[in-house]
Structures are given as structure tokens and as C-alpha cells.
N, C-alpha and C positions, 0 to 999 in steps of 0.2 A: 357621499358623492364619489363615484369611481374616478380614480386618478388617471390622468392622460397616459402615463407611462405603462399602465396595465393594458390600456387599449392598444398601444403600439406593440407591446409584447404579444398580445393575442393575435394581432394581424401578422406579425413576423412568424409566430408559431404556426399559423394556418398556412403560410407560404412554404415553410419548411416541410410541414406534413404533406402538402400537395405536391412537393417536388420542385417548386420554383427555385429553391436553393438545394443543391445536392450535398450529400455527405462529403465532408472535407473541403467543401467550397468556401472560399472567403466571401464574407458579406461585404456590401459596399462600405466605404469608410464611415466613421461615426458622423463626420461633417456632412457627407452626402445623405445619410439617412435622416439626420436632423433637418436638413433642408427639405427632404421629401415629405416629412411629417409636419414640417413647419413648427418645430419645437427647438428648445435650446439643447446643446450637447449634454448638459447636465441631465435633462429629462430623458434624452435618448439613452444615456448610459444607465439610468435606472431601469429602463425597459430591457436593455441587454443583460443587466444583472439578474433580472427575473429569469431570463432564458438560460443564463449560466447556472443558476441554482437548480433549474429543472433538468439540467444535463443536456440541453439541446444545442447550446453554443459554448465554444471554448475560446477564451481570449489568450492569444499567444503574444507575449511582450515583444514589441517591435515589428510584429507582422500583421496584427489585426484580429478580427473576430471570425471564427470559422464554425461551420455547422459540424457538430460532432457525428462521427460514425457510430452506429449502434455498437455498444460494447459487447465484445465476446467475453463471456464469463469464464473465469478460471476456477479450479477446484482445489481446495486445501484439504488434504487427507490427514485427519487427526490421528494421534497414536504414535506415528513415526514422524509427524511434523514435516510434511513436504507438499509441494504443489504436485498435483497429478501430472505425470510427464506428457500426457497427450495434450494438455492445455497449456503447459508451461514452456514447451519448446516449439511452438509454431514458427514458421519461417520469418514472420514479421516481428517476432518477440526477441528482445535482447535485454541484457542486464549490465548495469555499470556498478563497479565495486570500488570503494575507497576505504583505505585502512588508516587508522589514527592511533598512535600510542598516547595513553593518558593515565591519570591516577584515579582510582575508584573513590568517589565521594558519595556520601549520604545514601540515596536510593540504590545506586549502582553497587556500592559495597554491600548493601543488604541483600540484593539479588544474588550476587556471587558468593556471599558469605565469606568475605575477605576483610581484613582490617582496612580502615579508611586510609587512603593514600597508596594502596597497593598498586603496582603497575599492571595495567590491563591494555588490551587492544580492542578497538571498536572497528567492526567492518560494517559499512553502510552499503546495502545492496538495493538498488532501485530497478525494478522490472518495468519494461515498457512494451506496448504493442503499437508499433508505428511511432507516432508522436505522443500517444496517451499513456501516462504512467498507470499501472494497475496494481502495484504492490511495493511496499517499503519494508525492509528488514534491517534492524540494527542489532548486530551480533556482538556480544561481549565475551571475551575469553581472558583468563589469567595469562599474563605474558609468557610464563614458563610452559604453558600448554599449547601455544600456537604452533601448528605443524610447520616444518620446513617447507618453504615454497608458497605458503598461504599469503604472506605479505607481498610476494612477487606476482600474484595473480596466476599461478600455475593452472593449467587447463583442468586438472582434477578438481580444484577448488572453485573454479569458474563454473563448472558443470553443476556442482553442489549448490552454488549460489543461485543459479538459474532456477533451480527447483526449490529454493529457500530451505534446503536440507541442512543437516548438521555439517559444519565446516571442519570440526575436529574429529577425534576418534568416536566410534559409535558408543553411545551412552548405555548404561545399564538400565536407567529409568529416565523417563521424560514426563514432566508435569506441565499441562497446558491449561491456562486460565483464559476464558473467552468472555468478551464483553462488547457491547455496542455503545459508542460514545461519539462526542464531537472530536474532530482532529485537533492536535496541537498546532500552533502556528507553523512549526517546522514541517509537520506532516501535510498541512493544507498547501503549503508552498511546493513541496516536492511532488505531491500527487495532483496538483493543479485542481483542487476542489475548493468549494466555499467553506467558510468557517462554521456554517450551520449544517453542512453535509454530515451524514453519519458514516463512521468507519467501523469495520469489524476489527477489533483489537485482540491479538493473541499474545500472551506472555508465556514463553516456553522455557522451562528450566530443565537442563540435562545434568544428570549426576552419574558418577562412576560407581563401581562396586563398593568403594569405601564411604560413599555418601558425599564426596566432594563435588561441588558444582563445577562442571567443566565448560559449560556454555550457557549463557542467558541471552535469549533472543526476544526482541520486541518487534512484533509484526503489525502492520496496519494496512488494510485494504479498503478502498471505497466500497461502501455497502452494496452498490448496484453492480459490482464487477466480480463478486466472489460468492461461491457456494462452499460451505464447510461441511465435511462429512466425518462423523465420529462413529466408530464401531465399538460396541460394548460386548463383552463376553460374560456369560453366566459363570459365576464362581461357585464351585461346589464346596460346601463346608465338610471337610473330611471327618471332622469329629462326629457329625450327625450320620455320615454315610457308614461309619464304623460301628455306630450304636445299634 
């Protein structure tokens, strides 16, 4: 037997699709909607949860439930690891940056190839379009490699963070591992997505000429808000060409 909350979700979905509720418009309060459908607020919240998982409704703490605007996709350009500037710097886009000094433990020490307990700096960069987050980057650097001004949010580094580019000096090589997975609780909260939503996860490791890891970046994007483009080049085997 079909659940009542699914019927309510379908009715609200039809109203949103028909334009009865416009993008960014606040829905009636949960109490008002529960009265309208003659159900408990618990049942009503289950219906809203369905729409939130479908990406039609966004719940903003302390403000209510809002119809989501259609998401503008951004593009991640692999190889040099950056957001395409045309999609990353729209007038309505902005990025917040927070830096934290910490000691490398377990997984982080492995990523940076440093002894456990080594001093590192974490930069958390959250990119938003209006009220909707569309990208989260956590950048880790050995403390001695952090450029002057980076901790103070100098404009040069803010511009790099907006594109999710490298914060430190240009690397000699960059290795990117890409996967689709469920978000961590921290990512789900920061990106305002459900725990069963899929994120595109990119782990980017940058090294210098000596092979030292100079930057490790963990990127997470909601799967419906990102396109990733990677360009490959044919490698010529010089041994065969000389034969």
C-alpha cells in the first residue's frame, strides 16, 4: 500500500513543476502544510524529505523549506586541477576560506608522506552560488610550505581558492583519483545534501621536482552540480620510433 507521505510529495512536486511555487520561494510552514493535507507534522516532514532527496526542496535551518533553483553546473578541468573560470567566477558565486593549523595523523600523514604528528595547515574552501553550496575543498600543506599571505587570505590565494586551484607553488606533477560515493557527515552538512546523495570525489596530490608532496587536496561536489573533463595525450614510445 502506498504511503500517505509519498502522495503528498507527488502533489507538492506537481505544484512545483507547474509553477505554483517558484524557484527560491519559501513553502508554507510545515504546520500549515500538515493542516492542509490533514496529516501529522511527522508525516509531512517525511514528504518534504522525499523532495529534499530529489533536489526539489532545500531546508534552511531557522528559515524554512524553499524551492530549489535549477542548479547551474560547474566544470572541473582535470590535469591542472581547477574549476573552469567561466563557471567558477559567476557574479553570484563566492567562496569562504578557513585555515587551521594541526598535526598530521594517520590518513593525512600518508597523503602528505610526512611523519605522524608533523605540523600541517588545512584550508577549507566552500564555494557557493547564492545560498546553495556547490563545492567543498580541503587543502592540506606542510606548514613550512605555506606561502606568506595564504593564512591572511590575500587576494592572490582567494582567487586560486575560487577556482579550487593550487594554493602553493605550481607543482611538477599532479595525480588525481576520482570516485563517486556517498558524502561524509561533514560534507553532507557543508554542501546541504542528503546522506544518500552521490558526490563526485577527487583526491589531488601535487608533488615537486624532488617528489615531495607539496599539497594534498580533497574535493567533493554534489553529483548533479559538476561536470569533470579530463584530457589525455598519446604518449609516443621513443624506443619504438627509433627502431
